C-alpha positions as CSV (number, residue, x, y, z in Angstrom):
1,M,-16.5,111.4,90.0
2,I,-14.0,113.6,89.2
3,S,-11.9,111.0,88.1
4,L,-14.7,110.0,85.5
5,L,-14.0,113.3,84.3
6,F,-10.6,113.4,83.6
7,L,-10.7,110.2,82.1
8,G,-13.2,111.2,79.5
9,C,-10.8,113.8,78.6
10,I,-7.9,111.7,77.8
11,E,-7.7,111.4,74.3
12,E,-7.1,107.8,73.4
13,K,-4.5,106.7,70.9
14,T,-5.3,104.2,68.4
15,I,-2.8,101.6,67.6
16,A,-3.0,100.7,64.2
17,T,-2.6,96.9,63.7
18,P,-0.3,96.6,60.8
19,I,-1.4,95.1,57.8
20,P,1.1,92.9,55.8
21,T,1.9,93.7,52.6
22,A,2.6,91.1,50.0
23,T,6.3,90.9,48.9
24,P,6.5,89.3,45.4
25,T,7.9,86.0,45.5
26,A,10.7,85.2,42.6
27,I,9.1,83.5,39.7
28,P,10.9,80.4,39.3
29,T,12.7,80.4,35.9
30,V,12.5,77.3,33.3
31,T,15.5,76.7,31.5
32,V,14.6,75.3,28.3
33,T,17.5,72.8,26.6
34,A,17.4,72.5,22.9
35,M,17.7,68.6,22.1
36,P,19.5,68.2,18.9
37,T,18.0,66.7,15.9
38,V,19.5,63.2,15.3
39,V,19.6,62.8,11.7
40,P,21.0,59.3,10.1
41,T,24.0,59.1,8.7
42,T,23.2,56.3,6.4
43,P,20.4,56.6,4.1
44,M,17.1,54.3,4.8
45,P,17.0,51.9,2.0
46,T,14.3,52.5,-0.5
47,P,12.0,49.5,-0.1
48,V,12.2,47.3,-3.3
49,P,8.5,45.9,-4.6
50,T,8.6,42.2,-4.7
51,Q,7.5,41.1,-8.2
52,I,4.7,38.3,-7.6
53,R,5.5,35.8,-10.2
54,E,2.3,33.5,-11.2
55,Q,2.9,29.8,-11.1
56,K,2.6,28.3,-14.5
57,L,0.6,25.0,-15.5
58,Y,2.2,23.5,-18.8
59,I,0.5,20.3,-20.3
60,S,2.8,18.0,-22.2
61,D,1.4,15.6,-24.5
62,V,2.5,11.8,-24.6
63,D,2.3,8.8,-26.4
64,E,3.9,5.7,-27.1
65,Y,5.8,7.9,-29.7
66,G,7.4,10.1,-26.9
67,F,6.8,13.8,-25.7
68,H,4.8,16.1,-28.2
69,K,3.5,19.7,-28.1
70,V,3.3,21.4,-24.8
71,T,1.0,24.1,-24.0
72,V,0.7,26.0,-20.8
73,S,-2.5,27.5,-19.0
74,N,-1.4,31.4,-19.0
75,G,1.1,32.3,-21.9
76,S,3.2,30.3,-24.7
77,A,5.5,27.4,-23.9
78,P,9.1,27.6,-25.3
79,Y,9.3,24.1,-26.3
80,K,11.9,23.2,-28.9
81,N,14.0,19.9,-29.5
82,N,11.7,18.2,-26.3
83,I,13.6,20.7,-23.9
84,L,11.0,22.8,-21.9
85,T,12.3,25.6,-20.0
86,I,10.2,26.7,-17.0
87,N,11.0,28.3,-13.4
88,A,10.9,26.8,-10.0
89,G,7.3,26.4,-8.5
90,D,6.0,25.7,-11.9
91,K,4.1,22.3,-12.5
92,V,4.1,20.2,-15.8
93,E,1.6,17.8,-16.4
94,W,1.7,15.0,-18.7
95,V,-1.3,13.9,-20.4
96,S,-1.7,10.6,-22.3
97,V,-2.7,11.1,-25.7
98,T,-2.4,7.4,-27.0
99,D,-5.0,5.7,-29.2
100,N,-4.1,2.3,-27.8
101,L,-4.3,0.9,-24.5
102,Y,-0.6,1.1,-23.8
103,Y,0.6,1.9,-20.0
104,L,2.7,5.0,-20.5
105,T,5.0,5.8,-17.2
106,V,6.5,8.7,-17.0
107,V,9.8,8.5,-15.3
108,S,12.5,10.9,-14.0
109,S,16.0,10.1,-14.3
110,E,16.7,12.0,-11.2
111,G,13.7,9.8,-9.1
112,L,11.8,13.1,-8.2
113,W,8.7,10.8,-8.0
114,D,7.1,7.3,-7.5
115,N,7.2,5.5,-10.9
116,S,3.5,3.9,-9.5
117,T,2.1,7.3,-9.4
118,S,3.3,8.4,-13.0
119,M,1.6,5.4,-14.9
120,M,-1.2,6.2,-17.4
121,K,-3.2,3.3,-19.0
122,Y,-6.0,5.0,-20.8
123,R,-6.5,8.4,-23.2
124,L,-6.7,11.5,-21.2
125,R,-5.0,10.2,-18.0
126,R,-3.0,12.5,-16.2
127,F,0.2,12.8,-13.9
128,N,1.6,16.2,-12.6
129,Y,5.0,17.4,-10.5
130,T,5.6,20.7,-9.4
131,F,9.3,21.7,-9.7
132,N,10.4,23.5,-6.9
133,Q,14.4,23.4,-7.2
134,S,16.4,24.9,-10.3
135,G,18.2,22.1,-12.5
136,E,18.2,20.2,-15.6
137,Y,16.2,17.0,-15.5
138,D,15.6,14.2,-17.8
139,V,12.1,12.4,-18.0
140,Y,11.3,9.4,-20.5
141,I,8.9,6.9,-20.9
142,K,9.3,3.5,-19.2
143,E,7.6,1.2,-21.7
144,F,9.4,3.1,-24.5
145,P,12.9,4.3,-23.2
146,R,14.3,4.6,-26.8
147,E,11.9,7.4,-27.5
148,T,13.4,10.8,-27.1
149,H,13.6,11.9,-23.7
150,Q,12.0,15.2,-22.7
151,K,14.6,17.5,-20.7
152,I,13.0,20.0,-18.2
153,V,15.6,22.9,-17.4
154,V,14.1,25.0,-14.3
155,N,15.3,28.4,-13.5
156,P,15.5,29.7,-10.1
């Protein structure tokens, strides 16, 4: 029993458990590299608006005496000395205004169309052709070749 007595008198030493302390970790450093601004050395072309030209329809009166006045559906027709000046893409329509029953066949000296399609027999019969290529064209009446020919100048 004595041993118990001595045991109770002994001072116990408490051993502290070490608490880990947080050591600050290094924060990663982000390096930002500036990208150079690329400026083109040649200036960008300014877009040019395209002008849309409206196709015109020219109506040429024709009879056994040749080609007469020319009218246009939306504007005036420059027609002097049987010369008609138009633009590529424009259409010319020949209308028979004869009071007789003459056949009138509009012929292109350059062979632009089949002459059977351009034959008109009765008054107000029509034939048309769209001129897509620039140049100068000679048109005449097959049945009356001595009458003044019509010259059509087509601008690009």
